[in-house]
Structures are given as structure tokens and as C-alpha cells.
C-alpha positions in Angstrom: -5.7 -0.2 18.0 -3.1 -0.3 15.0 -2.8 2.2 12.4 -1.5 0.7 9.0 -0.2 2.7 6.0 -0.6 0.3 2.9 1.5 1.5 -0.4 1.2 0.7 -3.9 4.6 1.8 -5.4 5.0 3.3 -8.5 6.8 6.2 -10.3 3.8 7.9 -12.1 1.4 7.2 -9.3 1.9 5.9 -5.9 -1.2 4.9 -4.1 -1.6 5.0 -0.2 -4.0 4.3 2.4 -4.3 4.6 6.1 -6.5 1.9 8.2 -7.2 2.0 11.8 -7.6 -1.7 12.9 -8.6 -2.8 16.2 -6.5 -5.3 18.2 -8.7 -8.4 17.3 -8.2 -7.4 13.5 -11.9 -8.0 12.8 -12.5 -4.3 12.4 -10.7 -1.8 10.1 -11.6 1.8 9.1 -10.2 3.7 6.3 -9.1 6.8 7.9 -7.6 8.3 4.7 -6.4 7.5 1.1 -5.1 9.0 -2.0 -2.4 9.1 -4.4 0.9 10.8 -5.1 1.3 11.7 -8.8 4.4 12.7 -10.5 4.9 14.1 -14.1 6.5 11.9 -16.9 8.6 14.7 -18.2 10.3 15.4 -14.7 13.6 13.8 -14.4 13.8 10.6 -12.3 15.7 12.1 -9.4 13.0 14.8 -9.0 10.2 12.4 -9.2 11.9 10.2 -6.5 12.4 13.2 -4.4 8.7 14.2 -4.7 7.7 10.8 -3.6 10.0 10.7 -0.6 8.4 14.4 0.5 5.2 12.9 0.0 5.6 9.8 2.0 7.2 11.8 4.7 4.4 14.2 4.9 1.9 11.3 5.2 4.0 9.5 7.9 4.2 12.9 9.8 0.5 13.5 9.5 -0.9 10.1 10.3 2.1 8.5 12.3 1.1 5.1 11.5 2.4 2.1 13.7 3.1 -0.1 10.6 3.6 0.0 6.9 2.9 -2.4 4.1 4.1 -2.2 0.8 3.3 -4.2 -2.5 6.6 -6.2 -3.9 7.4 -6.0 -7.5 5.7 -8.4 -9.7 6.9 -9.4 -13.4 7.1 -6.4 -15.8 7.4 -7.0 -19.6 9.3 -3.9 -19.8 12.7 -3.7 -17.6 12.8 0.1 -17.7 9.5 0.1 -15.7 10.6 -2.4 -13.3 13.8 -0.5 -12.7 11.9 2.7 -12.0 9.4 1.0 -9.7 12.2 -0.6 -7.8 13.5 2.9 -7.5 10.3 4.1 -6.0 10.0 1.1 -3.6 13.4 2.0 -2.4 12.9 5.5 -1.6 9.7 4.6 0.2 11.1 1.8 2.4 14.1 4.0 3.2 11.8 6.9 4.2 9.8 4.7 6.5 13.2 3.2 7.8 14.5 6.6 8.7 11.2 7.3 10.6 12.0 4.1 12.5 8.7 2.1 11.1 9.2 -1.4 10.0 8.0 -2.2 6.7 6.3 -5.6 5.6 6.4 -6.6 2.0 3.5 -8.6 0.1 3.3 -10.1 -3.4 0.2 -9.5 -5.5 -0.6 -13.1 -5.1 -0.5 -12.7 -1.3 -2.6 -9.7 -1.4 -5.0 -11.2 -3.7 -5.4 -14.4 -1.7 -5.6 -12.7 1.7 -8.6 -10.6 0.5 -10.6 -12.9 -1.7 -9.2 -16.4 -1.0 -8.1 -16.4 -4.6 -4.5 -15.5 -5.7 -5.6 -14.9 -9.2 -8.6 -12.6 -8.5 -9.0 -10.0 -10.9 -9.0 -6.1 -10.3 -12.8 -5.6 -10.2 -13.0 -8.6 -7.5 -10.5 -6.8 -5.5 -12.0 -3.5 -5.7 -15.5 -4.9 -4.5 -14.0 -6.6 -1.6 -12.1 -3.4 -0.5 -15.4 -1.4 -0.9 -17.4 -4.0 1.1 -14.6 -4.8 3.9 -14.2 -1.2 4.5 -17.7 -0.1 4.1 -17.0 2.7 1.7 -19.4 4.3 -0.5 -17.5 4.0 -3.6 -14.5 2.2 -4.9 -11.4 4.4 -4.5 -9.7 5.7 -7.6 -7.4 5.6 -9.1 -6.7 1.9 -9.2 -3.5 2.4 -7.2 -5.3 3.9 -4.3 -7.6 1.0 -4.2 -4.4 -1.3 -4.3 -2.8 0.5 -1.5 -5.8 -0.2 0.7 -5.7 -4.0 -0.2 -2.0 -3.9 0.6 -3.1 -2.5 4.2 -5.8 -5.0 4.7 -3.4 -7.9 3.8 -1.0 -6.6 6.2 -3.9 -6.7 8.9 -4.8 -10.2 8.1 -1.4 -11.3 8.2 -0.7 -9.7 11.5 -3.7 -11.2 13.1 -2.8 -14.8 11.9 0.7 -14.3 13.2 -0.6 -13.3 16.6 -2.7 -16.4 16.7 0.0 -18.7 16.0 2.6 -17.2 18.3 
């Protein structure tokens, strides 16, 4: 059994989801999921500290074996990409300090892993997450569903690598 923490980074909202996956990778169960929200009017240093504290609390509570984080994709707004990069940095550093290796996946890899199509829309992705994890409803906000998708992608990648090695 492996426990995977998937993270969809951001500064306003960080989605997260914990999966327990069997060794074969065929069965994953959502243990917990949610999001971290920071206030827009709070200085960036405080927001990053708040993200760090919350990620650390999740790591301490669930003790995942592996962490997967979504990589940055193209943003039209340079200010947005910088702040999300800062959030990713504190998330990855927090995991590193807990001695947990972090895998990173692009949105294209995540979509392709779950749907077989790298340009799948958000609705397709959410339906797959709900179906694969046998959830009663699609997790909200979207960032939470995205974090579960990151964790599922990591599970699929982990199993693929085991088979070829």
C-alpha cells in the first residue's frame, strides 16, 4: 500500500488530496481531500507561510509516502505565474524537509493519464475522478479535484515505471 498526496498549487487556493493505492496500482481510495485558501489582501510572505503551515499539517497528519505536484503551465499574466511558482517552491521545500520525494507532472500528462486525451476539458477530468475514485460527487472547488487528478496520475506513472523496470 502506498499513500500519495496530490497537490494543485496556487496562492489563492491550493488543492490537495490523499489517496491510498494498493501495490498493483489497480485500486485507489480517496482518504481525504480539501483545499487551503489564503486571503487576497494578505501580504504574499504571510500567504506563503500559511501554505507552508497547512501543507506541513497535512504531511504530519497523513504521513504520505509520495507527493505529486502539478507543474506550472502557461499563464497570460506574468504576476500570476510568479506567485504560483513561489507557492510551488514552498510546497516542494516543505516536502523536501520532511524527506518526501516530490514527482511533478504537467497538465497535459495529468489529462492524458486519466482520460487518454491530453486536451481533455475540466468536466471530462472531473467525471473521471469521480468515477475512478467512486466518489458520490465531484470534489469542490476545482483545485481539489485537480489535486486528486495529480495523485491518480502519479499512481499510474508509478505503476508504469514498475512494469518497465
